[in-house]
C-alpha positions as CSV (number, residue, x, y, z in Angstrom):
1,M,123.9,91.9,125.3
2,K,122.4,94.4,127.5
3,I,119.9,97.0,127.6
4,K,121.5,100.0,126.7
5,T,118.2,102.8,126.3
6,I,114.9,102.8,126.7
7,K,112.3,105.4,125.1
8,S,109.0,105.9,124.2
9,F,107.0,108.0,121.9
10,V,103.4,109.2,121.9
11,L,101.9,109.7,119.1
12,K,98.5,111.8,118.4
13,N,96.7,112.8,114.9
14,K,93.4,114.8,114.8
15,L,90.6,112.9,113.4
16,S,88.7,114.2,110.6
17,K,85.3,113.6,112.7
18,E,84.8,113.2,116.6
19,L,83.9,109.0,117.3
20,G,83.6,107.8,120.6
21,Y,82.1,104.7,122.6
22,S,79.6,104.8,125.9
23,Q,82.4,106.2,128.0
24,Q,83.7,109.4,126.5
25,Y,84.2,110.9,122.4
26,Y,87.7,112.0,121.2
27,Q,88.8,113.8,118.4
28,N,92.1,112.4,118.2
29,R,94.1,109.0,117.3
30,T,96.9,108.0,119.4
31,A,99.2,105.2,119.8
32,H,102.4,104.8,122.6
33,L,105.3,103.0,121.0
34,V,108.8,101.2,123.0
35,R,111.9,101.4,121.8
36,V,114.7,99.7,123.2
37,E,118.1,99.3,122.0
38,T,121.3,97.3,123.1
39,D,124.8,97.6,123.2
40,E,125.2,95.7,120.3
41,G,122.6,97.7,118.0
42,I,119.6,95.6,118.1
43,V,116.8,97.1,118.4
44,G,113.2,96.1,119.7
45,W,109.8,97.7,119.7
46,G,106.5,97.3,121.4
47,E,103.3,98.9,122.1
48,C,101.4,100.1,125.4
49,F,97.9,100.0,125.7
50,G,95.8,103.5,127.0
51,P,94.9,106.3,124.6
52,G,95.2,110.2,125.4
53,N,96.9,111.6,128.4
54,I,96.8,107.5,129.9
55,A,99.8,107.7,127.0
56,I,101.6,110.5,128.4
57,A,101.6,109.6,132.2
58,N,102.5,105.7,130.7
59,K,105.3,107.4,129.3
60,H,106.5,108.9,132.2
61,I,106.4,105.7,134.3
62,L,108.5,103.7,131.4
63,E,111.0,106.1,131.3
64,N,111.3,107.3,135.0
65,V,110.5,104.5,136.9
66,I,110.8,101.4,135.1
67,A,113.7,102.0,133.1
68,P,115.9,102.7,135.5
69,M,115.3,99.4,136.9
70,V,115.7,97.4,133.8
71,I,119.2,99.4,131.8
72,G,122.1,97.1,131.6
73,E,120.0,93.8,132.2
74,N,120.4,91.3,129.4
75,P,117.3,91.9,127.3
76,I,117.2,87.7,126.6
77,N,116.4,87.0,130.5
78,K,112.7,88.2,129.9
79,E,110.9,86.5,133.3
80,H,113.6,87.9,135.4
81,I,112.8,91.4,133.8
82,W,109.7,91.2,134.2
83,Q,109.0,89.9,137.9
84,K,111.9,92.1,139.0
85,V,109.9,94.8,137.8
86,Y,106.5,93.6,139.3
87,N,108.3,92.6,142.5
88,L,109.4,96.8,142.8
89,L,106.3,98.0,141.8
90,R,103.8,96.1,143.5
91,D,103.3,97.8,146.4
92,S,102.1,100.8,143.9
93,G,101.1,99.1,140.5
94,Q,99.7,95.4,140.2
95,K,97.2,96.9,138.1
96,G,96.6,99.5,135.6
97,M,99.1,102.2,134.2
98,P,102.8,100.7,135.2
99,I,101.5,97.1,134.2
100,Q,100.1,98.8,130.7
101,A,104.0,100.7,130.4
102,M,105.5,97.3,131.4
103,S,104.0,95.7,128.8
104,G,105.6,98.0,125.9
105,L,109.0,97.1,127.2
106,D,108.3,93.1,127.5
107,I,107.0,93.3,123.9
108,A,110.0,95.1,123.1
109,L,112.1,92.5,124.8
110,W,110.5,89.5,122.7
111,D,110.9,91.6,119.5
112,I,115.0,91.7,120.5
113,L,115.1,87.6,121.0
114,G,113.6,86.9,117.5
115,K,116.0,89.4,115.4
116,K,118.6,88.3,117.6
117,S,117.7,84.6,117.4
118,K,116.6,85.3,113.0
119,L,113.1,83.9,113.5
120,P,109.8,85.6,113.5
121,L,107.7,86.4,116.5
122,Y,105.4,83.7,116.3
123,Q,107.8,80.9,116.0
124,L,109.7,81.9,119.7
125,V,105.9,81.7,121.0
126,G,105.2,78.0,119.7
127,G,105.3,78.4,116.0
128,M,102.8,77.8,113.3
129,C,99.2,76.2,114.1
130,N,97.7,78.5,112.0
131,E,98.7,79.1,108.6
132,Q,96.8,82.0,108.3
133,V,94.1,83.9,110.6
134,S,90.4,85.2,110.1
135,V,90.1,88.7,110.8
136,Y,86.8,90.9,112.0
137,G,86.3,94.5,111.6
138,Y,85.0,96.8,114.1
139,G,83.6,99.9,113.6
140,M,80.5,101.9,113.9
141,M,81.6,104.2,116.5
142,L,79.0,106.2,118.9
143,Q,78.7,109.9,117.3
144,R,76.8,112.9,118.7
145,K,74.3,112.4,116.5
146,P,70.2,111.8,116.8
147,L,69.1,107.8,117.1
148,T,67.4,107.5,113.9
149,E,70.3,109.7,111.8
150,L,72.9,107.0,113.8
151,I,71.0,104.2,112.6
152,E,71.3,105.3,109.3
153,L,74.9,105.8,109.5
154,F,75.6,102.3,111.2
155,K,73.9,101.1,108.7
156,E,75.6,102.2,105.7
157,E,79.0,101.3,107.8
158,A,78.2,97.7,108.3
159,K,77.2,97.3,104.6
160,I,80.9,98.8,103.8
161,I,82.6,96.1,106.3
162,K,80.8,93.1,104.8
163,T,81.8,94.0,101.1
164,K,85.3,94.4,102.5
165,N,85.5,90.6,102.7
166,F,85.9,90.6,107.0
167,K,84.6,87.6,108.5
168,A,82.9,89.1,111.3
169,M,82.0,92.7,112.4
170,K,81.6,94.6,115.8
171,M,79.8,97.8,116.6
172,K,79.5,100.4,119.6
173,I,76.5,100.5,121.7
174,G,76.0,102.1,125.2
175,L,73.3,105.2,124.5
176,G,71.1,103.2,126.8
177,P,69.0,99.6,126.7
178,K,66.0,100.8,124.2
179,E,68.1,103.2,122.0
180,D,70.8,100.2,122.0
181,L,68.7,97.2,120.7
182,E,67.3,99.9,118.0
183,L,71.1,100.2,116.7
184,V,71.7,96.6,117.0
185,R,68.3,95.4,114.8
186,A,69.1,97.8,112.1
187,V,72.5,96.8,111.9
188,R,71.5,93.0,111.9
189,S,68.9,93.8,109.3
190,V,71.3,95.0,107.0
191,I,74.1,92.4,106.9
192,G,71.4,89.6,107.5
193,D,70.8,86.8,109.7
194,D,73.8,84.7,109.0
195,Y,76.6,87.3,109.4
196,R,78.5,87.2,112.4
197,L,77.9,90.3,114.6
198,M,79.1,91.1,118.2
199,V,78.3,94.4,120.3
200,D,80.8,96.3,122.7
201,A,79.1,97.8,125.7
202,N,82.5,98.9,127.1
203,H,81.6,98.3,130.1
204,A,78.2,101.1,130.4
205,Y,75.5,99.1,132.3
206,N,74.6,97.7,135.9
207,I,73.3,94.2,135.8
208,N,69.9,95.2,134.8
209,D,70.4,96.6,132.0
210,A,73.0,94.3,131.3
211,L,70.6,91.4,131.4
212,Y,67.4,93.5,129.2
213,V,69.7,94.1,126.4
214,G,71.3,90.6,126.6
215,R,67.8,89.0,126.2
216,G,67.5,90.9,123.0
217,L,70.5,90.4,121.9
218,D,69.7,86.6,122.3
219,E,66.8,87.3,119.8
220,L,69.1,88.7,117.6
221,K,71.5,85.7,116.9
222,I,74.6,88.0,118.3
223,H,77.7,86.4,118.9
224,W,79.1,88.1,121.8
225,F,78.0,90.8,124.1
226,E,81.3,92.7,124.7
227,E,82.2,94.2,128.5
228,P,78.1,94.5,129.3
229,I,79.5,95.9,133.1
230,A,82.1,97.1,135.0
231,P,85.3,95.2,134.7
232,E,85.1,94.7,138.6
233,D,81.7,93.0,139.1
234,Y,83.3,89.1,138.9
235,K,79.7,88.2,140.4
236,G,77.8,90.2,138.1
237,Y,79.5,88.6,134.5
238,S,78.6,85.4,136.4
239,E,75.3,85.9,136.9
240,L,74.8,87.3,133.6
241,K,76.4,84.8,131.6
242,N,74.2,81.9,133.5
243,K,70.8,84.3,132.4
244,I,71.7,85.0,128.9
245,D,72.8,82.6,125.5
246,T,74.5,85.0,124.1
247,N,78.6,84.9,124.6
248,I,80.1,86.9,127.2
249,A,83.6,88.5,126.2
250,A,85.5,90.6,128.4
251,G,89.1,91.2,129.9
252,E,90.5,93.7,127.9
253,A,90.6,96.2,131.2
254,E,92.1,92.7,133.2
255,F,95.9,92.6,134.1
256,T,98.4,89.9,134.5
257,K,97.5,86.1,135.5
258,W,96.2,87.2,138.9
259,G,93.6,89.2,137.8
260,W,92.9,86.8,134.9
261,N,92.9,83.7,137.3
262,E,89.8,85.8,139.0
263,L,88.2,86.4,135.9
264,I,88.7,82.2,134.9
265,R,88.0,80.7,137.8
266,N,84.5,82.9,138.7
267,R,83.3,81.4,135.4
268,C,82.3,84.9,134.4
269,I,82.6,85.0,130.3
270,D,82.4,83.0,127.5
271,I,85.0,84.0,125.5
272,A,88.5,85.8,126.3
273,Q,89.7,89.3,125.1
274,P,93.7,89.4,126.4
275,E,94.8,92.6,125.6
276,V,98.6,92.1,125.4
277,C,99.6,95.5,124.9
278,G,98.1,96.2,128.6
279,L,97.7,92.9,130.6
280,G,101.7,92.7,131.2
281,G,103.2,91.7,127.3
282,I,103.7,88.5,126.3
283,T,105.7,87.2,128.8
284,E,102.3,87.4,130.9
285,Y,100.2,87.0,127.7
286,L,101.3,83.2,127.8
287,K,100.5,82.4,130.8
288,I,97.2,83.9,130.9
289,V,96.3,82.0,127.3
290,A,97.9,78.7,129.3
291,N,95.1,79.0,132.3
292,C,92.3,79.7,129.6
293,Q,93.3,76.6,127.3
294,A,93.3,74.7,130.6
295,N,89.9,76.0,131.3
296,F,88.7,75.0,127.7
297,L,88.1,78.8,127.6
298,P,87.9,80.4,123.9
299,V,90.6,82.9,123.3
300,V,90.2,86.2,120.7
301,N,92.5,88.6,121.6
302,H,91.6,92.2,122.2
303,V,93.7,95.1,119.6
304,W,93.8,98.0,119.9
305,G,96.5,100.2,118.8
306,S,98.7,101.1,115.9
307,A,100.5,98.5,113.7
308,I,102.5,97.1,116.1
309,S,99.6,95.8,117.9
310,V,98.2,94.5,115.1
311,A,101.4,92.3,114.0
312,V,102.4,91.5,117.3
313,N,98.5,89.8,117.7
314,L,98.8,88.5,114.7
315,H,102.0,86.4,115.2
316,L,100.3,85.3,118.6
317,L,97.1,84.3,116.7
318,T,99.0,82.4,114.5
319,A,100.8,80.3,117.3
320,M,97.5,79.4,119.1
321,P,96.7,75.7,118.9
322,D,93.1,74.9,118.6
323,S,91.5,74.3,121.9
324,P,89.5,72.0,122.0
325,G,90.7,70.3,119.0
326,G,88.8,68.8,115.8
327,L,88.4,68.5,111.9
328,F,86.2,71.8,112.4
329,P,87.7,73.7,115.3
330,Q,86.4,77.2,115.9
331,K,89.8,79.7,115.1
332,P,90.1,83.0,117.0
333,M,90.0,86.0,114.7
334,L,92.2,89.0,114.6
335,E,90.5,92.3,115.8
336,F,90.9,95.2,113.2
337,D,90.3,99.0,113.2
338,T,87.9,99.5,110.2
339,T,86.9,102.9,111.3
340,E,88.5,106.2,109.7
341,E,91.7,105.4,108.1
342,N,94.3,104.7,111.0
343,I,97.5,106.1,110.0
344,F,99.4,104.7,112.7
345,I,98.3,101.4,111.0
346,S,98.2,101.8,107.5
347,E,101.5,104.2,107.4
348,L,103.8,104.0,110.6
349,S,106.1,101.0,109.1
350,E,109.2,100.7,106.8
351,E,107.7,97.1,105.9
352,K,104.3,96.9,103.8
353,F,101.4,95.8,105.8
354,D,98.1,96.4,104.9
355,I,95.6,94.5,106.4
356,F,92.7,95.7,104.1
357,D,94.2,94.3,100.8
358,Q,95.0,91.3,102.6
359,V,91.4,90.7,103.7
360,K,89.9,91.5,100.4
361,N,92.0,89.5,98.1
362,N,92.1,86.1,100.6
363,N,88.3,85.9,101.4
364,G,88.5,87.7,104.8
365,F,91.9,86.3,105.8
366,V,95.9,87.3,106.9
367,K,99.3,86.3,107.3
368,P,101.7,87.1,109.8
369,L,105.1,88.8,108.8
370,E,107.9,86.8,108.3
371,G,110.8,89.3,109.2
372,H,112.4,88.5,112.5
373,G,111.1,89.3,115.6
374,I,107.9,91.1,114.9
375,G,109.2,91.8,111.5
376,L,108.1,95.4,111.6
377,N,110.1,98.7,112.0
378,P,108.4,102.2,112.8
379,S,109.5,105.3,110.8
380,M,111.7,107.3,112.5
381,D,110.4,110.4,110.2
382,F,107.0,108.9,111.0
383,I,107.4,109.5,114.4
384,K,108.7,112.9,114.5
385,K,106.3,114.2,112.5
386,F,103.6,113.0,115.1
387,E,104.7,112.9,118.2
388,V,103.7,114.9,121.2
389,T,106.5,116.0,122.6
390,S,105.1,117.9,126.0
């Protein structure tokens, strides 16, 4: 079997309202899908992390730089292909967009292996360790509104997420230290002290502001403080981790086993958040998770993107063993977008894949797709409707 073609599709859909996080506001939702076809007619699908124009750049990298390196290779030889591409790109692409582009390719190769072997992805990466996976909802994105109005919007959205049976929720911050703590206090006031709440700063702070916010979060019983400072600042992360009680979570902006080794060996975080669609794909993800387990570092995957990303991560979490073990271990959670209906999740696939229904009807838990590979195939009619062609 040989790789015959590699093509990717950037999808875009206009939101009904502008949303944002600490770095920017945006009006369009995007996704970047990868399709790999073999000479046997088996088609594998993957996804690349990276929104907007980043996705367009990644498409060019994948189709014009990476694809010529691997056309004609046996797709089952995933490790060989990964190392070949990385070595050829090493002088120019140790992190960032080339690795994001390679991630989508690698995921598609695992999908091909699953379809060839007629096994679901979770069986290929270790088998079932969890019969079901709990889900947390992220929402409460920033908007260009006065703080008093934003507080009321966040409170209402928090109530909705909780009533939909999500096991926990995550909100955005990044307005400024004092304003952010007002937002978090408001959300905590409506969901109660016992409901698990996480906050995501998207590296908005310097170390001093992060310490100020972190100490405020300690008082509010926040489960984790996500990406408080720039991902390059390993020493800052280590200092912050040692000075506040709230868990420090990060990793979505880290790449490959080498980057993750720095994050882990410098004891920067309490909770690891690998982004499989960005760090190098499943081949690299498995090595990173093994390193986390060797250092007894809990893993809660970062999930952003379409139904493909959600389905892949659900497989990976299904196959994730308890670390450490015990009668009542702390299990990983699946991150899920609860903002304005994401049609790239709800309408993309030919197969039925409704996380909201499962969460609502199964007390906050979901199960992986049981088809071969990822178990999900995008509708080409849907892709054509939303594809960015220029």
